[in-house]
ChimeraX commands (.cxc) that place a marker at each C-alpha (Angstrom):
marker #1 position -55.09,38.31,-75.52 radius 0.5
marker #1 position -54.67,42.07,-75.57 radius 0.5
marker #1 position -57.58,42.47,-78.01 radius 0.5
marker #1 position -59.85,40.50,-75.67 radius 0.5
marker #1 position -58.98,42.81,-72.78 radius 0.5
marker #1 position -59.74,45.86,-74.91 radius 0.5
marker #1 position -63.08,44.39,-75.96 radius 0.5
marker #1 position -63.88,43.45,-72.36 radius 0.5
marker #1 position -63.04,46.95,-71.07 radius 0.5
marker #1 position -65.10,48.55,-73.85 radius 0.5
marker #1 position -68.09,46.38,-72.96 radius 0.5
marker #1 position -67.75,47.23,-69.27 radius 0.5
marker #1 position -67.54,50.96,-69.98 radius 0.5
marker #1 position -70.59,50.78,-72.24 radius 0.5
marker #1 position -72.50,48.84,-69.59 radius 0.5
marker #1 position -71.72,51.39,-66.87 radius 0.5
marker #1 position -72.60,54.32,-69.13 radius 0.5
marker #1 position -75.96,52.69,-69.85 radius 0.5
marker #1 position -76.58,52.24,-66.13 radius 0.5
marker #1 position -75.72,55.88,-65.48 radius 0.5
marker #1 position -78.23,57.02,-68.12 radius 0.5
marker #1 position -80.92,54.67,-66.83 radius 0.5
marker #1 position -82.04,57.24,-64.25 radius 0.5
marker #1 position -83.47,59.33,-67.09 radius 0.5
marker #1 position -85.79,56.52,-68.11 radius 0.5
marker #1 position -87.15,55.19,-64.84 radius 0.5
marker #1 position -90.72,56.51,-65.17 radius 0.5
marker #1 position -92.60,56.58,-68.46 radius 0.5
marker #1 position -95.08,59.10,-67.05 radius 0.5
marker #1 position -92.66,61.36,-65.18 radius 0.5
marker #1 position -93.63,64.34,-67.33 radius 0.5
marker #1 position -97.22,64.07,-66.11 radius 0.5
marker #1 position -96.21,65.03,-62.58 radius 0.5
marker #1 position -95.03,68.53,-63.46 radius 0.5
marker #1 position -96.40,70.35,-66.47 radius 0.5
marker #1 position -95.52,73.89,-67.35 radius 0.5
marker #1 position -98.55,76.14,-67.32 radius 0.5
marker #1 position -98.60,76.86,-71.05 radius 0.5
marker #1 position -101.93,76.61,-72.87 radius 0.5
marker #1 position -102.44,74.13,-75.74 radius 0.5
marker #1 position -102.76,76.87,-78.33 radius 0.5
marker #1 position -100.57,78.35,-81.01 radius 0.5
marker #1 position -98.89,81.36,-79.56 radius 0.5
marker #1 position -95.72,83.24,-79.05 radius 0.5
marker #1 position -92.39,81.49,-78.92 radius 0.5
marker #1 position -91.35,80.39,-75.46 radius 0.5
marker #1 position -87.75,81.14,-74.59 radius 0.5
marker #1 position -86.43,80.06,-71.22 radius 0.5
marker #1 position -82.92,79.35,-69.98 radius 0.5
marker #1 position -81.87,75.76,-69.40 radius 0.5
marker #1 position -81.96,76.43,-65.65 radius 0.5
marker #1 position -85.60,77.59,-65.92 radius 0.5
marker #1 position -86.51,74.52,-68.00 radius 0.5
marker #1 position -84.76,72.27,-65.48 radius 0.5
marker #1 position -87.00,73.66,-62.70 radius 0.5
marker #1 position -90.19,73.15,-64.75 radius 0.5
marker #1 position -89.59,69.71,-66.26 radius 0.5
marker #1 position -89.08,66.24,-64.86 radius 0.5
marker #1 position -85.51,64.92,-65.31 radius 0.5
marker #1 position -86.68,62.51,-68.02 radius 0.5
marker #1 position -88.45,65.16,-70.10 radius 0.5
marker #1 position -85.61,67.64,-69.57 radius 0.5
marker #1 position -83.04,65.08,-70.76 radius 0.5
marker #1 position -84.88,64.38,-74.00 radius 0.5
marker #1 position -86.34,67.83,-74.72 radius 0.5
marker #1 position -83.44,70.06,-73.73 radius 0.5
marker #1 position -80.39,67.74,-73.91 radius 0.5
marker #1 position -81.55,65.99,-77.11 radius 0.5
marker #1 position -81.76,62.58,-75.51 radius 0.5
marker #1 position -83.68,59.56,-76.76 radius 0.5
marker #1 position -86.10,57.38,-74.86 radius 0.5
marker #1 position -85.77,53.61,-74.99 radius 0.5
marker #1 position -87.48,52.10,-78.03 radius 0.5
marker #1 position -90.89,50.49,-77.41 radius 0.5
marker #1 position -91.25,52.28,-74.05 radius 0.5
marker #1 position -93.80,54.94,-75.06 radius 0.5
marker #1 position -97.45,54.48,-74.18 radius 0.5
marker #1 position -98.26,56.31,-77.43 radius 0.5
marker #1 position -96.40,53.95,-79.75 radius 0.5
marker #1 position -99.37,51.61,-80.29 radius 0.5
marker #1 position -102.16,54.04,-79.35 radius 0.5
marker #1 position -105.05,54.26,-81.84 radius 0.5
marker #1 position -107.12,56.85,-79.99 radius 0.5
marker #1 position -108.46,59.82,-81.96 radius 0.5
marker #1 position -107.20,63.24,-80.94 radius 0.5
marker #1 position -104.23,65.59,-80.99 radius 0.5
marker #1 position -100.63,65.13,-79.86 radius 0.5
marker #1 position -99.08,68.16,-78.14 radius 0.5
marker #1 position -95.59,69.10,-77.00 radius 0.5
marker #1 position -95.41,67.99,-73.36 radius 0.5
marker #1 position -93.04,70.88,-72.66 radius 0.5
marker #1 position -95.11,73.83,-73.91 radius 0.5
marker #1 position -98.51,72.59,-75.14 radius 0.5
marker #1 position -97.89,73.32,-78.84 radius 0.5
marker #1 position -100.11,71.22,-81.15 radius 0.5
marker #1 position -97.82,68.89,-83.13 radius 0.5
marker #1 position -99.63,65.98,-84.80 radius 0.5
marker #1 position -103.19,64.75,-85.42 radius 0.5
marker #1 position -103.84,61.10,-84.62 radius 0.5
marker #1 position -104.97,60.39,-88.19 radius 0.5
marker #1 position -101.37,61.02,-89.36 radius 0.5
marker #1 position -99.98,58.42,-86.93 radius 0.5
marker #1 position -98.92,55.04,-88.29 radius 0.5
marker #1 position -97.20,51.84,-87.12 radius 0.5
marker #1 position -93.64,52.05,-88.42 radius 0.5
marker #1 position -92.13,49.31,-86.27 radius 0.5
marker #1 position -89.22,51.59,-85.32 radius 0.5
marker #1 position -89.99,51.61,-81.57 radius 0.5
marker #1 position -91.22,55.21,-81.30 radius 0.5
marker #1 position -94.53,56.90,-82.18 radius 0.5
marker #1 position -94.44,57.76,-85.88 radius 0.5
marker #1 position -96.38,60.31,-87.90 radius 0.5
marker #1 position -96.31,61.23,-91.60 radius 0.5
marker #1 position -97.23,64.92,-91.28 radius 0.5
marker #1 position -97.13,67.66,-88.60 radius 0.5
marker #1 position -100.28,69.60,-87.77 radius 0.5
marker #1 position -98.98,72.76,-89.49 radius 0.5
marker #1 position -95.88,74.10,-91.21 radius 0.5
marker #1 position -94.93,76.06,-88.08 radius 0.5
marker #1 position -95.60,73.37,-85.47 radius 0.5
marker #1 position -92.13,71.87,-85.94 radius 0.5
marker #1 position -88.71,73.17,-86.92 radius 0.5
marker #1 position -86.04,71.20,-88.78 radius 0.5
marker #1 position -82.29,71.18,-88.18 radius 0.5
marker #1 position -79.44,69.19,-89.67 radius 0.5
marker #1 position -78.08,66.68,-87.15 radius 0.5
marker #1 position -74.63,65.11,-87.64 radius 0.5
marker #1 position -74.35,63.47,-84.19 radius 0.5
marker #1 position -73.33,59.83,-83.79 radius 0.5
marker #1 position -71.68,59.83,-87.23 radius 0.5
marker #1 position -75.04,60.05,-89.02 radius 0.5
marker #1 position -76.67,62.66,-91.23 radius 0.5
marker #1 position -80.25,63.12,-90.02 radius 0.5
marker #1 position -82.89,65.81,-89.79 radius 0.5
marker #1 position -83.79,66.74,-86.23 radius 0.5
marker #1 position -87.35,67.81,-85.42 radius 0.5
marker #1 position -87.89,70.39,-82.67 radius 0.5
marker #1 position -91.03,72.05,-81.33 radius 0.5
marker #1 position -91.88,75.18,-83.28 radius 0.5
marker #1 position -92.92,76.99,-80.10 radius 0.5
marker #1 position -90.32,76.14,-77.44 radius 0.5
marker #1 position -87.50,74.57,-79.48 radius 0.5
marker #1 position -87.53,71.30,-77.53 radius 0.5
marker #1 position -86.05,68.23,-79.20 radius 0.5
marker #1 position -88.80,65.87,-80.35 radius 0.5
marker #1 position -87.02,63.33,-82.53 radius 0.5
marker #1 position -86.06,63.00,-86.20 radius 0.5
marker #1 position -87.76,62.85,-89.61 radius 0.5
marker #1 position -86.85,60.31,-92.27 radius 0.5
marker #1 position -87.90,59.89,-95.90 radius 0.5
marker #1 position -89.14,56.29,-95.57 radius 0.5
marker #1 position -92.73,56.97,-94.49 radius 0.5
marker #1 position -96.06,56.19,-96.14 radius 0.5
marker #1 position -97.98,58.28,-98.69 radius 0.5
marker #1 position -99.03,61.00,-99.07 radius 0.5
marker #1 position -95.83,62.63,-97.71 radius 0.5
marker #1 position -93.37,59.73,-97.73 radius 0.5
marker #1 position -92.05,61.03,-94.40 radius 0.5
marker #1 position -91.67,59.32,-91.02 radius 0.5
marker #1 position -91.53,61.64,-88.02 radius 0.5
marker #1 position -90.00,59.39,-85.37 radius 0.5
marker #1 position -90.91,61.14,-82.10 radius 0.5
marker #1 position -89.97,60.46,-78.47 radius 0.5
marker #1 position -93.26,59.71,-76.70 radius 0.5
marker #1 position -92.09,61.21,-73.40 radius 0.5
marker #1 position -92.19,64.69,-74.96 radius 0.5
marker #1 position -95.75,64.17,-76.21 radius 0.5
marker #1 position -99.07,64.78,-74.49 radius 0.5
marker #1 position -102.34,63.56,-75.98 radius 0.5
marker #1 position -105.83,64.95,-75.82 radius 0.5
marker #1 position -108.71,62.83,-77.04 radius 0.5
marker #1 position -110.90,64.48,-79.66 radius 0.5
marker #1 position -114.03,64.25,-77.48 radius 0.5
marker #1 position -112.28,65.93,-74.53 radius 0.5
marker #1 position -110.97,68.68,-76.81 radius 0.5
marker #1 position -114.46,69.30,-78.22 radius 0.5
marker #1 position -115.98,69.51,-74.73 radius 0.5
marker #1 position -113.22,71.88,-73.60 radius 0.5
marker #1 position -113.72,74.06,-76.70 radius 0.5
marker #1 position -117.49,74.24,-76.17 radius 0.5
marker #1 position -116.98,75.15,-72.50 radius 0.5
marker #1 position -114.51,77.90,-73.46 radius 0.5
marker #1 position -116.97,79.24,-76.07 radius 0.5
marker #1 position -119.76,79.34,-73.48 radius 0.5
marker #1 position -117.54,81.27,-71.04 radius 0.5
marker #1 position -116.50,83.70,-73.79 radius 0.5
marker #1 position -120.09,84.40,-74.88 radius 0.5
marker #1 position -121.16,85.04,-71.26 radius 0.5
marker #1 position -118.71,87.93,-70.95 radius 0.5
marker link #1:1,2 radius 0.2
marker link #1:2,3 radius 0.2
marker link #1:3,4 radius 0.2
marker link #1:4,5 radius 0.2
marker link #1:5,6 radius 0.2
marker link #1:6,7 radius 0.2
marker link #1:7,8 radius 0.2
marker link #1:8,9 radius 0.2
marker link #1:9,10 radius 0.2
marker link #1:10,11 radius 0.2
marker link #1:11,12 radius 0.2
marker link #1:12,13 radius 0.2
marker link #1:13,14 radius 0.2
marker link #1:14,15 radius 0.2
marker link #1:15,16 radius 0.2
marker link #1:16,17 radius 0.2
marker link #1:17,18 radius 0.2
marker link #1:18,19 radius 0.2
marker link #1:19,20 radius 0.2
marker link #1:20,21 radius 0.2
marker link #1:21,22 radius 0.2
marker link #1:22,23 radius 0.2
marker link #1:23,24 radius 0.2
marker link #1:24,25 radius 0.2
marker link #1:25,26 radius 0.2
marker link #1:26,27 radius 0.2
marker link #1:27,28 radius 0.2
marker link #1:28,29 radius 0.2
marker link #1:29,30 radius 0.2
marker link #1:30,31 radius 0.2
marker link #1:31,32 radius 0.2
marker link #1:32,33 radius 0.2
marker link #1:33,34 radius 0.2
marker link #1:34,35 radius 0.2
marker link #1:35,36 radius 0.2
marker link #1:36,37 radius 0.2
marker link #1:37,38 radius 0.2
marker link #1:38,39 radius 0.2
marker link #1:39,40 radius 0.2
marker link #1:40,41 radius 0.2
marker link #1:41,42 radius 0.2
marker link #1:42,43 radius 0.2
marker link #1:43,44 radius 0.2
marker link #1:44,45 radius 0.2
marker link #1:45,46 radius 0.2
marker link #1:46,47 radius 0.2
marker link #1:47,48 radius 0.2
marker link #1:48,49 radius 0.2
marker link #1:49,50 radius 0.2
marker link #1:50,51 radius 0.2
marker link #1:51,52 radius 0.2
marker link #1:52,53 radius 0.2
marker link #1:53,54 radius 0.2
marker link #1:54,55 radius 0.2
marker link #1:55,56 radius 0.2
marker link #1:56,57 radius 0.2
marker link #1:57,58 radius 0.2
marker link #1:58,59 radius 0.2
marker link #1:59,60 radius 0.2
marker link #1:60,61 radius 0.2
marker link #1:61,62 radius 0.2
marker link #1:62,63 radius 0.2
marker link #1:63,64 radius 0.2
marker link #1:64,65 radius 0.2
marker link #1:65,66 radius 0.2
marker link #1:66,67 radius 0.2
marker link #1:67,68 radius 0.2
marker link #1:68,69 radius 0.2
marker link #1:69,70 radius 0.2
marker link #1:70,71 radius 0.2
marker link #1:71,72 radius 0.2
marker link #1:72,73 radius 0.2
marker link #1:73,74 radius 0.2
marker link #1:74,75 radius 0.2
marker link #1:75,76 radius 0.2
marker link #1:76,77 radius 0.2
marker link #1:77,78 radius 0.2
marker link #1:78,79 radius 0.2
marker link #1:79,80 radius 0.2
marker link #1:80,81 radius 0.2
marker link #1:81,82 radius 0.2
marker link #1:82,83 radius 0.2
marker link #1:83,84 radius 0.2
marker link #1:84,85 radius 0.2
marker link #1:85,86 radius 0.2
marker link #1:86,87 radius 0.2
marker link #1:87,88 radius 0.2
marker link #1:88,89 radius 0.2
marker link #1:89,90 radius 0.2
marker link #1:90,91 radius 0.2
marker link #1:91,92 radius 0.2
marker link #1:92,93 radius 0.2
marker link #1:93,94 radius 0.2
marker link #1:94,95 radius 0.2
marker link #1:95,96 radius 0.2
marker link #1:96,97 radius 0.2
marker link #1:97,98 radius 0.2
marker link #1:98,99 radius 0.2
marker link #1:99,100 radius 0.2
marker link #1:100,101 radius 0.2
marker link #1:101,102 radius 0.2
marker link #1:102,103 radius 0.2
marker link #1:103,104 radius 0.2
marker link #1:104,105 radius 0.2
marker link #1:105,106 radius 0.2
marker link #1:106,107 radius 0.2
marker link #1:107,108 radius 0.2
marker link #1:108,109 radius 0.2
marker link #1:109,110 radius 0.2
marker link #1:110,111 radius 0.2
marker link #1:111,112 radius 0.2
marker link #1:112,113 radius 0.2
marker link #1:113,114 radius 0.2
marker link #1:114,115 radius 0.2
marker link #1:115,116 radius 0.2
marker link #1:116,117 radius 0.2
marker link #1:117,118 radius 0.2
marker link #1:118,119 radius 0.2
marker link #1:119,120 radius 0.2
marker link #1:120,121 radius 0.2
marker link #1:121,122 radius 0.2
marker link #1:122,123 radius 0.2
marker link #1:123,124 radius 0.2
marker link #1:124,125 radius 0.2
marker link #1:125,126 radius 0.2
marker link #1:126,127 radius 0.2
marker link #1:127,128 radius 0.2
marker link #1:128,129 radius 0.2
marker link #1:129,130 radius 0.2
marker link #1:130,131 radius 0.2
marker link #1:131,132 radius 0.2
marker link #1:132,133 radius 0.2
marker link #1:133,134 radius 0.2
marker link #1:134,135 radius 0.2
marker link #1:135,136 radius 0.2
marker link #1:136,137 radius 0.2
marker link #1:137,138 radius 0.2
marker link #1:138,139 radius 0.2
marker link #1:139,140 radius 0.2
marker link #1:140,141 radius 0.2
marker link #1:141,142 radius 0.2
marker link #1:142,143 radius 0.2
marker link #1:143,144 radius 0.2
marker link #1:144,145 radius 0.2
marker link #1:145,146 radius 0.2
marker link #1:146,147 radius 0.2
marker link #1:147,148 radius 0.2
marker link #1:148,149 radius 0.2
marker link #1:149,150 radius 0.2
marker link #1:150,151 radius 0.2
marker link #1:151,152 radius 0.2
marker link #1:152,153 radius 0.2
marker link #1:153,154 radius 0.2
marker link #1:154,155 radius 0.2
marker link #1:155,156 radius 0.2
marker link #1:156,157 radius 0.2
marker link #1:157,158 radius 0.2
marker link #1:158,159 radius 0.2
marker link #1:159,160 radius 0.2
marker link #1:160,161 radius 0.2
marker link #1:161,162 radius 0.2
marker link #1:162,163 radius 0.2
marker link #1:163,164 radius 0.2
marker link #1:164,165 radius 0.2
marker link #1:165,166 radius 0.2
marker link #1:166,167 radius 0.2
marker link #1:167,168 radius 0.2
marker link #1:168,169 radius 0.2
marker link #1:169,170 radius 0.2
marker link #1:170,171 radius 0.2
marker link #1:171,172 radius 0.2
marker link #1:172,173 radius 0.2
marker link #1:173,174 radius 0.2
marker link #1:174,175 radius 0.2
marker link #1:175,176 radius 0.2
marker link #1:176,177 radius 0.2
marker link #1:177,178 radius 0.2
marker link #1:178,179 radius 0.2
marker link #1:179,180 radius 0.2
marker link #1:180,181 radius 0.2
marker link #1:181,182 radius 0.2
marker link #1:182,183 radius 0.2
marker link #1:183,184 radius 0.2
marker link #1:184,185 radius 0.2
marker link #1:185,186 radius 0.2
marker link #1:186,187 radius 0.2
marker link #1:187,188 radius 0.2
marker link #1:188,189 radius 0.2
view
């Protein structure tokens, strides 16, 4: 009888902890409401205090990017997206992955087999939750993106399992138009 009480109490505690964390996951597009004004270009590292990040980011993005949270599986609008373009860090605008490196892994999060460049992401050993994993953070602002595993497809054999809430996407056609407009403005000066 005592074991049943212990199991019951454990289940109740877990349930209430899940409810408490639910506030972080209420809106899939919460990060679209407030975006930091950082351009989508490679540039200098961005270093802000947690208080500064908290002011700039939605609670959901802050929780995942700065507190190393995880979004619910199968909740990202990017998980099944097949559009052609570039995925950026939603926190700072750093280019992370090209759409042609995205694949369906079935893990519940957008998955890629290769970052856009060697400096677009940073790797760190992660021993949380009793596991040994490799954390992936943004190479520009240090925000938590997800993890990389060695069970991906060729040519790299890697699976970058990334929280969609910390990703922004720009379609290739929009990026080309924006680039051409910027080139026109530059040549006029």
